[in-house]
C-alpha positions as CSV (number, residue, x, y, z in Angstrom):
1,M,191.2,138.9,219.3
2,P,188.7,137.6,216.9
3,R,187.3,134.1,217.6
4,A,187.3,131.1,215.2
5,D,185.6,127.8,215.6
6,I,188.6,126.0,214.1
7,V,192.2,127.1,213.4
8,V,194.3,124.8,211.3
9,Y,198.0,125.7,211.5
10,R,201.4,124.3,210.4
11,I,200.1,123.3,207.0
12,G,203.0,122.0,204.9
13,E,201.4,122.5,201.5
14,L,198.0,124.0,200.9
15,V,196.4,123.5,197.5
16,S,193.6,126.1,197.5
17,F,192.6,126.3,193.8
18,N,192.0,130.0,194.6
19,G,192.0,131.8,191.2
20,A,192.5,128.7,189.2
21,P,190.8,128.5,185.7
22,L,188.3,125.8,185.2
23,S,190.1,124.5,182.2
24,R,193.6,123.0,182.4
25,V,194.5,123.5,186.0
26,N,198.2,123.1,186.6
27,A,200.8,123.6,189.3
28,G,201.3,127.2,188.3
29,N,197.7,128.3,188.7
30,A,196.4,126.0,191.4
31,G,197.0,128.4,194.3
32,I,199.6,126.3,196.1
33,L,200.9,127.8,199.3
34,H,203.4,126.7,201.9
35,G,203.5,127.3,205.7
36,S,199.9,128.3,205.8
37,G,197.0,128.4,208.3
38,I,193.2,128.5,208.0
39,A,190.6,130.1,210.2
40,V,187.1,128.8,210.2
41,R,183.9,130.3,211.7
42,D,180.2,129.6,211.2
43,G,180.9,126.9,208.7
44,V,183.0,129.0,206.3
45,V,186.6,129.9,205.8
46,V,187.2,133.4,207.2
47,E,191.0,133.8,206.5
48,V,193.9,132.0,204.9
49,G,197.4,133.3,205.8
50,S,200.7,132.3,207.2
51,S,200.6,129.7,209.9
52,D,201.9,132.0,212.6
53,H,199.7,134.8,211.7
54,I,196.5,132.7,211.7
55,K,197.5,130.9,214.9
56,W,198.1,134.0,216.9
57,K,195.4,136.2,215.5
58,Y,192.5,134.0,216.4
59,T,191.3,132.5,219.7
60,T,189.7,129.1,219.4
61,D,188.8,126.0,221.3
62,A,189.9,123.8,218.3
63,L,193.5,124.4,217.4
64,L,194.4,121.7,214.9
65,D,198.1,121.1,214.0
66,A,198.4,119.9,210.4
67,E,202.0,118.7,211.2
68,G,203.4,119.8,207.9
69,L,201.0,117.8,205.8
70,L,199.1,118.5,202.6
71,V,195.7,120.2,202.9
72,T,193.2,120.5,200.2
73,P,189.5,121.2,199.7
74,G,187.2,118.3,200.6
75,L,186.6,115.8,197.8
76,V,183.5,116.1,195.7
77,D,182.2,113.0,194.0
78,I,180.2,113.8,190.9
79,H,178.8,110.4,190.0
80,T,177.6,107.5,192.2
81,H,174.8,104.9,192.1
82,P,174.6,103.9,195.8
83,V,170.9,102.8,196.3
84,F,171.3,99.1,195.8
85,T,171.8,95.8,197.5
86,G,173.2,92.4,196.3
87,S,176.4,91.2,194.9
88,R,177.5,90.6,191.3
89,A,180.9,89.2,192.1
90,D,180.3,86.2,189.8
91,E,180.0,88.6,186.8
92,L,183.6,89.6,187.3
93,E,184.5,86.0,186.7
94,L,182.4,86.0,183.5
95,K,184.1,89.1,182.2
96,L,187.5,87.5,182.9
97,E,186.3,84.5,180.8
98,G,185.7,86.9,177.9
99,V,181.9,87.6,178.2
100,R,181.2,91.2,177.3
101,Y,179.2,93.4,179.6
102,E,176.6,94.0,176.9
103,E,176.0,90.2,176.7
104,I,175.7,90.0,180.5
105,L,173.1,92.8,180.4
106,A,171.2,91.0,177.5
107,R,171.0,87.9,179.6
108,G,169.3,89.8,182.4
109,G,172.4,90.3,184.5
110,G,174.2,93.6,185.1
111,I,171.9,96.4,186.0
112,Y,168.7,94.3,185.7
113,R,170.0,91.8,188.2
114,T,170.8,94.6,190.7
115,I,167.3,96.0,190.2
116,E,165.8,92.6,191.2
117,S,167.9,92.3,194.3
118,T,167.2,95.9,195.4
119,A,163.5,95.5,194.9
120,R,163.6,92.8,197.7
121,A,165.1,95.2,200.2
122,G,163.0,97.4,202.5
123,E,163.4,101.1,202.8
124,E,164.9,101.0,206.3
125,E,167.5,98.4,205.1
126,L,168.5,100.6,202.2
127,L,168.7,103.7,204.4
128,E,170.8,102.0,207.0
129,R,173.2,100.8,204.3
130,L,173.4,104.3,202.9
131,E,174.1,105.9,206.3
132,K,177.1,103.5,206.8
133,L,178.3,104.3,203.2
134,A,178.1,108.0,203.8
135,R,180.1,107.7,207.0
136,F,182.7,105.7,205.2
137,M,182.9,108.1,202.4
138,M,183.3,111.1,204.8
139,H,186.2,109.4,206.6
140,G,187.8,108.9,203.2
141,G,187.7,112.6,202.5
142,T,184.4,112.9,200.5
143,T,182.6,115.9,201.7
144,T,180.0,116.3,198.9
145,V,178.6,113.4,196.8
146,E,176.0,113.1,194.0
147,M,173.8,110.1,194.5
148,K,171.5,108.7,191.8
149,T,168.5,106.5,191.7
150,G,168.4,104.1,188.8
151,Y,168.2,100.6,190.4
152,G,164.4,100.9,190.9
153,L,163.3,100.7,187.3
154,D,159.6,100.6,188.5
155,L,158.6,104.3,188.6
156,N,157.2,104.1,192.1
157,R,160.4,102.5,193.4
158,E,162.5,105.2,191.6
159,Y,160.4,107.8,193.5
160,R,160.8,106.0,196.8
161,H,164.6,105.8,196.3
162,L,164.6,109.6,196.0
163,V,162.7,109.8,199.2
164,I,165.3,107.6,200.9
165,L,168.1,109.9,199.6
166,N,166.3,112.9,201.1
167,R,166.0,111.1,204.4
168,L,169.7,110.4,204.2
169,R,170.4,114.1,203.8
170,E,169.0,114.6,207.3
171,R,171.2,112.0,208.9
172,T,174.6,112.8,207.5
173,S,177.0,115.7,207.7
174,I,178.2,115.4,204.1
175,T,176.3,117.1,201.3
176,I,174.1,114.8,199.3
177,V,173.1,115.9,195.8
178,P,170.2,113.7,194.7
179,T,169.7,112.8,191.1
180,L,166.8,111.0,189.3
181,L,168.4,108.6,186.8
182,A,166.7,106.9,183.9
183,H,169.1,103.9,183.9
184,V,167.7,101.3,181.6
185,P,164.3,100.7,180.0
186,P,162.3,97.7,181.1
187,R,163.2,94.4,179.4
188,E,159.5,93.7,178.8
189,G,156.4,95.8,178.4
190,D,155.6,99.0,176.5
191,R,158.9,100.9,176.2
192,R,157.1,104.0,174.9
193,S,154.8,104.0,178.0
194,Y,157.8,103.8,180.3
195,V,159.4,106.8,178.7
196,E,156.2,108.8,179.0
197,G,155.9,107.7,182.6
198,F,159.5,108.7,183.4
199,K,158.9,112.1,181.9
200,A,155.9,112.5,184.2
201,L,158.1,111.3,187.1
202,A,160.8,113.9,186.3
203,S,158.2,116.6,186.2
204,R,156.8,115.5,189.6
205,V,160.2,115.3,191.2
206,G,161.2,118.7,190.0
207,I,158.0,120.3,191.3
208,E,158.4,118.6,194.7
209,G,162.1,119.4,195.0
210,L,163.2,115.9,195.7
211,A,166.1,116.0,193.3
212,S,168.7,118.5,192.0
213,Y,169.3,116.7,188.7
214,I,167.8,114.6,186.0
215,D,170.2,112.1,184.3
216,V,169.8,109.5,181.6
217,F,172.0,106.6,180.6
218,C,172.1,107.3,176.8
219,D,173.8,104.4,175.1
220,E,173.5,101.2,173.1
221,G,171.3,98.9,175.2
222,A,170.0,101.8,177.3
223,F,168.0,104.9,176.1
224,T,168.2,106.3,172.6
225,V,169.2,109.9,171.8
226,E,165.5,110.8,171.2
227,E,164.3,109.2,174.4
228,T,167.1,110.9,176.3
229,R,166.2,114.3,174.8
230,E,162.5,113.8,175.9
231,I,163.4,112.8,179.5
232,I,166.0,115.5,180.0
233,G,163.6,118.0,178.5
234,A,160.9,117.0,181.0
235,G,163.3,117.4,183.9
236,L,164.6,120.8,182.7
237,G,161.0,122.0,182.3
238,S,160.3,121.3,185.9
239,G,163.3,123.1,187.3
240,L,165.8,120.2,187.5
241,R,169.3,120.6,186.2
242,A,170.7,118.0,183.8
243,R,173.6,115.6,183.5
244,I,174.0,112.6,181.1
245,H,175.7,109.2,180.8
246,A,177.1,109.4,177.3
247,D,179.2,107.3,174.9
248,Q,180.3,104.7,177.5
249,I,179.6,101.5,175.4
250,R,179.1,103.0,171.9
251,Y,178.8,106.4,170.3
252,I,175.2,106.8,169.2
253,G,175.2,110.6,169.3
254,C,174.6,111.1,173.1
255,S,177.4,113.6,173.8
256,S,176.2,115.8,171.0
257,L,173.1,116.5,173.0
258,A,175.2,118.9,175.1
259,L,175.1,121.4,172.3
260,E,171.3,121.5,172.1
261,M,170.3,121.2,175.8
262,R,171.5,122.7,179.1
263,I,173.6,119.8,180.4
264,D,176.0,120.6,183.3
265,S,178.1,117.5,183.0
266,V,178.6,114.9,180.2
267,E,180.0,111.7,181.8
268,H,181.9,108.5,180.8
269,L,182.9,109.5,177.2
270,E,184.9,106.3,176.6
271,N,183.8,106.3,173.0
272,T,183.4,110.0,172.2
273,P,184.6,111.1,168.7
274,P,186.0,114.5,167.9
275,S,182.5,115.8,167.0
276,G,181.3,114.9,170.5
277,V,184.2,116.7,172.1
278,E,183.4,119.7,169.9
279,A,179.8,119.7,171.0
280,I,180.9,119.5,174.7
281,A,183.4,122.3,174.2
282,R,180.9,124.6,172.5
283,S,178.2,123.9,175.0
284,G,180.3,124.9,178.1
285,S,179.5,121.5,179.7
286,I,182.0,119.8,182.0
287,A,183.4,116.3,181.1
288,G,182.9,113.9,183.9
289,L,185.5,111.1,183.7
290,L,185.3,107.9,185.8
291,P,188.6,106.0,185.8
292,T,187.6,103.1,188.2
293,S,184.5,102.4,186.0
294,I,186.9,101.9,183.1
295,L,188.7,99.3,185.1
296,S,185.5,97.5,186.1
297,M,184.3,97.3,182.4
298,M,187.6,95.6,181.4
299,K,187.6,97.2,178.0
300,P,190.3,99.1,176.2
301,D,188.1,102.2,175.5
302,R,189.4,105.5,177.0
303,P,187.9,109.0,177.0
304,P,189.7,111.4,174.6
305,V,191.6,113.3,177.3
306,G,194.0,114.9,174.9
307,E,191.2,116.3,172.7
308,L,189.3,117.5,175.7
309,R,192.3,119.4,176.9
310,R,193.0,120.8,173.5
311,R,189.4,122.2,173.3
312,G,189.6,123.6,176.9
313,V,186.9,121.3,178.3
314,P,187.1,121.2,182.1
315,I,187.6,117.7,183.4
316,A,185.9,116.4,186.6
317,V,186.7,113.0,188.1
318,G,184.2,110.8,189.9
319,S,184.1,107.3,191.5
320,D,181.0,105.9,189.6
321,Y,180.4,103.7,192.7
322,N,177.8,101.2,191.7
323,A,177.0,97.5,191.9
324,N,179.4,96.7,189.1
325,N,182.2,99.1,190.3
326,Q,182.5,98.8,194.1
327,T,184.8,101.8,194.6
328,P,183.1,104.0,197.2
329,L,185.9,106.5,197.7
330,V,186.4,109.2,195.0
331,Q,189.9,109.4,196.5
332,T,190.6,106.1,194.7
333,A,189.6,107.6,191.4
334,V,192.0,110.5,192.0
335,Q,194.8,108.1,192.9
336,V,194.4,106.0,189.7
337,A,193.4,108.8,187.2
338,P,197.1,109.4,186.2
339,Y,197.4,105.8,185.2
340,I,194.0,105.2,183.6
341,L,193.4,108.7,182.1
342,G,196.8,110.2,181.9
343,L,195.8,113.2,184.1
344,T,198.5,114.9,186.1
345,Q,198.1,114.7,189.9
346,I,197.0,118.3,190.1
347,E,194.5,117.8,187.3
348,A,193.0,114.7,189.1
349,L,192.8,116.6,192.4
350,A,191.2,119.6,190.8
351,G,188.8,117.2,189.0
352,A,187.5,115.9,192.3
353,T,187.3,119.3,194.1
354,Y,187.1,122.6,192.3
355,I,185.9,121.4,188.9
356,A,183.7,118.7,190.5
357,A,181.9,121.4,192.5
358,H,181.2,123.4,189.4
359,S,179.9,120.2,187.7
360,L,177.3,120.1,190.5
361,G,176.5,123.8,190.4
362,L,178.0,124.3,193.8
363,A,180.0,127.6,193.8
364,D,180.5,127.7,197.5
365,R,183.0,124.8,197.7
366,G,186.0,123.1,196.0
367,R,188.4,125.9,196.9
368,I,189.9,127.1,200.2
369,A,189.4,130.9,200.3
370,P,187.5,133.4,202.5
371,G,183.7,132.9,202.2
372,M,183.9,129.3,200.9
373,R,182.3,126.5,202.8
374,A,184.8,124.9,205.2
375,D,185.1,121.4,203.7
376,I,188.8,120.7,204.3
377,I,190.9,117.6,204.3
378,A,194.4,116.9,205.4
379,W,196.4,114.1,203.7
380,S,199.0,111.8,205.1
381,V,201.6,113.2,202.7
382,G,203.2,116.7,202.4
383,D,203.2,117.1,198.6
384,Y,200.3,116.8,196.2
385,R,202.5,114.9,193.8
386,E,202.5,111.9,196.3
387,I,198.8,111.4,195.4
388,G,198.9,108.8,192.6
389,Y,202.5,108.0,193.2
390,K,201.2,106.4,196.4
391,W,197.8,104.7,196.1
392,G,195.7,101.7,197.2
393,Y,195.0,102.9,200.8
394,N,193.2,105.7,202.5
395,M,195.5,108.7,202.5
396,V,193.2,111.0,204.3
397,W,194.5,112.1,207.8
398,G,192.0,114.7,208.8
399,V,188.5,115.8,207.7
400,I,186.5,119.0,208.4
401,V,182.9,119.1,207.0
402,G,180.9,122.3,207.0
403,G,183.3,123.8,209.6
404,K,183.0,120.8,212.0
405,Q,185.9,118.5,212.8
406,V,185.1,114.9,211.9
407,V,188.5,113.3,212.3
408,W,192.0,114.7,212.8
409,G,195.3,112.8,213.2
410,E,194.1,109.4,211.8
411,A,196.7,106.7,211.9
412,T,197.9,106.2,208.3
413,Y,200.4,104.2,206.3
414,P,203.9,105.8,206.7
């Protein structure tokens, strides 16, 4: 009998996404199986089949009963800003009183305030906080997470924050995808010099291999289209891949950059016009949508989901965990995406697994099939349609990361 490191059996419903198209995943093409089992060896899935077949074919020291529950690929979070300290709870009160976020930012609040509080923290303090955060994310089903800098502002601090993220990679089981983010320009000083300095930093980071991606917050009050083009160009030229914050606050042409540059994921899109959707569609980029971020901004703007669907743009879903949107589990974004974005449950789930993995250039995960990385989660429900119908609590019951059991049989809400 062949050996397996882990055998999962008695799976009620398995959403594998095996063979699903990147655009418009639905229940008919999502690879949904019932009564299945999974065999895992050396960190990858070796076989998917009927529960009895898998259970009796393989010998293992880790026989995990899924108890008829839902099993899916591990969640992939495409967009987080976790390197920060400090609270901005009072700014929620300001927004509730009618103060727009742009005004808070102009007063020196928002991102600038978090930059100041983060600057007062030592590297070990930041790393310890990130370790706890990564552990919490993993227990909530996140098995891969993109993590950005952006709360350093000072170029030396931005570099050091990348060093911290790389140290974190050595201390956690989940996959960390580090990104160098040009978040906002300095409020004072020579803006042109800062852009030139950030371009040089992007080149250095690419050469040293400290990041996978370059990202720019391209929007009103942040970086212009031309500045964004320069910074992304410097990153691409040094071997980094690119993603972009676009059209969150206003449309100033940012999403249209997808058509002229190699950008894997164009994210936010709350104010993207049809021309921007056309550019994304023609470029082959993925649209990264962030439903909990929309809630935190307390504005009526919504991404053009219908137009993105019509044009066949793959839609990924992320948490946008940051100092203004304290939602560390992408599971929460999946749960509320039907309400905020109008995505179906299977679209939302695909957006945080299969499509999210493609958004990060990771072809070895996001599906459950032979040869794929064994990032697997079990939910406390038996039907994928319960996700979103039920929400507001941790629905993850079991987690396997890279072929290793993290938790199995967690107590959950009935």
